N, C-alpha and C positions, 0 to 999 in steps of 0.2 A: 504494500500500500504506500501511496505517496504521503508525505508528511507536510502539513502546512499548505500554503498557496501553491497552485499549479505552476509548473515551470514557465508557463506563458507570461506570468507576471514578473519573471526574473530574467529570462533569456529568450532569444529568438532563434529561428532556424533550428528548432529542436528535433531530435530523433529519439524521443523518450529518454532524454538526459544523456544520450550518447555523444552527440555532436553539438556542444554549446556554441553559441555565436560569439564572434569577437567584435560585434557591432554595438555601439552604445545607443541605447534607445531611451528616449524621454518617456517616463512612466505616464500612465493615464492621469490627467490633471484633474484634481478635485478642488474647486475654488472654495475658499472660506467665505461663507455668506455673512453679510453684515448682521449685527445684532449681538445679543449676549447669550452666554451659555445658560441653559435651563437649570433651575435649582429644583430638586425633587425631594419632598418629605415623604417618608414611608410611615404609614399609620400602623397601629398595633395589629390591625386585621390584614396587613400586607398591602393595602391599597395605596396608590400614589396620589399625592397632591402637589401640583406645580406651584412654586413660590414666586412671588414678584421680586423685583430687584431689592425691595425693602425687606424681604424675607417673610412677607405675609401670604397666606393662602390665595391662590389665583385660579381656583377651580380644580376639581378632581379630574384626573385623566381616566379615560376609559381604556383599560388594558386588554388588548387582543393579541393572542398568539396563534400563528398559523403553522401547522406542523407538516413537513414533507413526508410522503409515504416511505421514502428511502431511509430517512432518519428513524421513523417508526419501526421499520424492519430491523435496523441496526440495534435499537434498544431491545426489541423482541429477541434477537439472536443472543444478545449479551445475557439476558436473564431467563432464557429458555422458556419463553412464553409465546402464545399465538398472537396474531396481529390484533384481534379484537380486545383481548385482555390488556395488551400493551397500550392501546389507544385509551381505554377506560382508566387505567392506572396513571397514565401520563396526564390525562385531564384532571384527575384527582390531585396529583402532585402540583400542577401549575395553579389550580384554583386555590389550593391551600396556601400558595404564595401570594394570593391576592389578585390573580388574573381573573378577569370577568368572563371572557369567552375564549374557547379553544376551538379553532377551525382547522380544516384539512385542505391542503393545497391540491389534493386530487380533484376538488371541486373547480378550482381555477384552471386546472389542467384541461378540464372539459372545454373551457373557453379557448385556451391556447391551441388545442388540437383542432377545434372547429375553425378558428381563424386561420390556422396554418393550411388546412385543407382548402378553404376558400381562396386564400392567397395563391396556393399552388395551381388551382384550376384557372384563376385569372392569368397567371404567368404562362401557363400552357396554352391557353387560347390566344394570348398575345403573340407568342412565338409562332403558333400555327397560322396566324394572320399576317405574318411577315414583319412584325415589329422587332425592335432591337432585342437581341438574345438576352434572356433573363434566367435561363436554366443552365445547369441544375440549380434548383433551390436548395440552399443549405440551411439546416435547422439552426435556431438561434438561442435555444434554452440554456446552453452551457456558457457561462461567462468567461471561463478560461479560454475557450476556443474563440469567442468574440474578441477578447482582449488581444489574443495572438494575431488574429486577422487584422485588427486595427493597427497594431504596432508593426507588423511584418509585411503584410501584403496590401495594406492601404486601399486606395481608390479602385484598384483592379478587381479585388475579390469581394469587397463590401456589397456591391449591387446584387450579388448572388445570394446574400444572407437574408433569410426571412425577416421581415420587419415586425412579426408578431412578438409581443412581449413574452417573457418566460412566465410560468405559473406563479413564481414568487411575486413578480411585479404586477401581474394582472390581479392577484389577490390584494396587493397594495392599493391599486386603483379602486377595486371593489370596496375595500374597507374604508378608505379615506373619503371616497366620493359617495357611492350609493348608500352604504351602511351608515356612514356618518349622518347623512341627510335624513335617513329614516329614523335615526335616534335623536335628531335635533342637535347634533354635534358638528362643530367645525372640524376641518382636518387636523388642526393643532390641538384639538381636545381629545384626540385619540392617540395612544401610544401603541404602535403596531410592531410586534416582534415576530420573526420567523425562525424556525428551527430547521436547519439545512445540513445536507451531507458534505458541503463543500465550503471551504474558506473563501473561495472566489466570489461567493454570493454576497459577501460583505462589500466587496468592490462594486458589484453590480448595483446594490442598493444605494451606494454613494454617488452614482452617476448623476451629472447635472440634469439629465433628461427626466429624472424622477424626483426633482425638487420642486416644491410649490413656492414660488416667489412671494405670492400674496400672503400666505399663512406661515411662511418660513418653516416648512416642515417637509419631511420626505414621505414617500408612499410606504416605505419600510424603514422604521426608525432604528431597529436593532436586529442584527442577525446573530444567532447562536448556533454554533456547529454542534453536531451530535456528541462529539467528544467533550465539548464544553458543558453540554447538558449532563453527561456522565459525571463530570467534576462537581456539578451542582448537587447531584444525589449524594456524593461523598461529603461535601461541605455541610450539607444539611443532616448528615447522619441518617439518611433514609435508606431503608431496605426496600428497594423498589418492588421486588417480587411480592412482598407482603402487604403492599398498599391495598386499600379497599378499592373496588371498581366504582368509578363515578359514571353517572349518566352522560352520554355523549351529546354535545350540542348538535341539534338537527339542522341548524342554519349553516349554509356554506360547508356542508359535510359530504362525505361519500357514503352516506347511509341510504340504502334502498331496501324497502320492505323489512326494516329493522335489522339489517345486516350490512356490514361494511362491504364496499365493492372497490374494484381497481380497474386498470385499463389493460387491454391487450391489443396487439396489432389488428387492424381491421378497418374497413371503410367501404366506400362505394365510388368507383371510377368507371367511366365509359358505360354506365348503366349496369355494370357487373358488380355483384356483391363479393367482397374479398373477406373471407373468414379464416381465422387461425393461420395467419401467414407464417410460413416456415422459411427462414433465411438459410441460404447456402453459404457455408463458411468457405472462404477462399484461401488466400495465402496464410492467414493466421486467424485465431479465434476472435480477434477484434476487428476483423473486416468481413462483412457478410453482405450478400446481395440477394434480391428477389426480383423476379420479373412477373409482369401481368400480361397474360395472353388472352386474346379474344379471337375465337374461331381459329385457333392454332397459330395466330400471328402475334409476335411480341410487340406490344404497344407502349408499355412503360417499364422502366427499369429503376429500381431503388437500391440503396445501399446503406449500411451502417458502418461508420468509420470511427473507431475509438483509439485514443492514444496518438501522440504526435507523429510517430513513424507513419501511420496510416493517413493522418491528416496531411502531412507534407506530400506524400505520394498523390493524394487526391488533388491538392491545390496545383501541383505541377501539371497534372493531366488537364485540369481546367484551363490553365494558362496556355497550354499547347493546343487547346481545342480538341483534346483526345478523350474527354470524359464521356462515357456512354450512358451516364445516369441522368435521370430527370429530377430525383430528389435524394438527398443524403442526410441522414441523421449523424451529426458530428458531436463527439464528446472528447474532451481533453484527457480524461482518465481512462486507462485500459479497463475494460469491463464496465465502463459507464459510471453513473452516479452512485450505484450501490458500493462502488469502490472509491468513493470520493475521499479526498484528503482529510475531511473533517469527520469521517466515520469512526466509530469505536474500534479499537485495535483487536486483533485476535487474542483469545485467552491462552492460558498456559497449555502447551502441548498441541495447539491448533495452528495450522499454517494459514497464510492469507488465502490460498486457493480453496482450502476447506471452508473457511469462513464465507467467502464469496458464494460458494455453492449453497451453503445454508441460507444466506441472505436472499439469493435468487429464488430458492424454494419458498421461503416465507413471503417474499414480495408477491409471488405469483399464486399464493394459496387462496387469495380472495376470488370470489366470483367476479368476472369482468363485465363491464357495461360500456357500451359505446357512448361517446359524448352526446350524440343525437338523441339518446334515450333518457337524458336527464331533463325532465320537464322544467326544473327550476332555471336551468340555463336559457331555455326558450323563453320563459317568462321575463327573465332579466334583459334579454335582448330587446324585448318589446317595451318593458316598463322603464328600465334604466337607460338603455342606449338608443331607444327610438328606432329600432329596426336594424337588420344586419348590414345595411349599406349606408348607415348614417355617418355624419361627420364625427359624432361622439365616439363611434366605434374606433375610428382612426386615432382619436385623442386618448382614449382609455386603454385600448388593446394593442396599439402599435407604437413603435419607437424608431429612432434613427441611430446611425453609427457614424463614427468620426475617425478619419485617418489621424494617427498620432505622429507628431513631428519627430524626425530622427535628428540626433545631434551629430554634427561633424566633429570628428576627433582624429588626431594623428596618433593616438595611443594604440598600441597593439595589445588589447586587453587579454589577459590570461585568467581563466576561471579555475 
């Protein structure tokens, strides 16, 4: 397992840490916004109250935590629990700390997958009508990959990256905009925390694109990695496995017919239903591909590229116009988010490979549901966003990317 931030934040031209770059790269710039640091007072019941500059109470913050399914699986593996038990105990732990609501980013992933599908269809139609090439479309949910693309390949590769926000950031928009308004709260009245498998998600949350200038607040105020969550259990002297099960929040959750659900590959393209997609592993286990055939003819080709070795090969093919794919899921970490640098480490006597195998089994143990089968998402498209083609959809569910300036240097940097 990788430790800390992905190599994309430190080096460029990576081959899974084998061939580090000697080129100096200006890091992603995070501007300091005007204003003062917030002062928070923690009450006896664990709730937070923001203080004014004079130290007086300035209104109680509504504390919301959104948990990623990968982090949940990591905690389940650590304590030898099933996914549902883990979700209920995690809800109990967080609410005992004073958290008001615990949501599930599986819900916001329904939005992300739906928007990605719509964006892909639009790009495909544009290419077929002779417009400027915009395929293959490259997934954008991994901030390590996005940072690498911005720093290393700039304006050439960025147009290929999907503009759809990650589930973390879509949840941020949903919480700070729709949910806040429904509760009579301004964006800065809500403190939104996410629990993620990846340290790079901290960088993603800090992007200027996700900052509200009017209310001086971010869509995601704090990101806690899974391993930091484990440290919280230790600091609080909590035996997580023995916690009582709490009732799960039904709003913005992955509960369907009183049971948790997850996602699996599947969708509808060319009028053909694609169920239980099986990827073909090619050169290595972190590069897989699948084709969609209609009447015996190959019409679409997809791939999953995990780890920087595979990412580099993919990018070079795109630059040479040799990529055969229409859509590629790209992840910086080998084995994907389940193997994120912020996940809980293997226990005594267990190898990383064995842990990943258990995580994969736990993650896929839930019944799967297509995003289109979530009625709450359909309702929110209508009530919150004003339809699937509205301007607000672009504002709330999409983002932009920025080429990062390279610094000229005469130094021959040795790493």
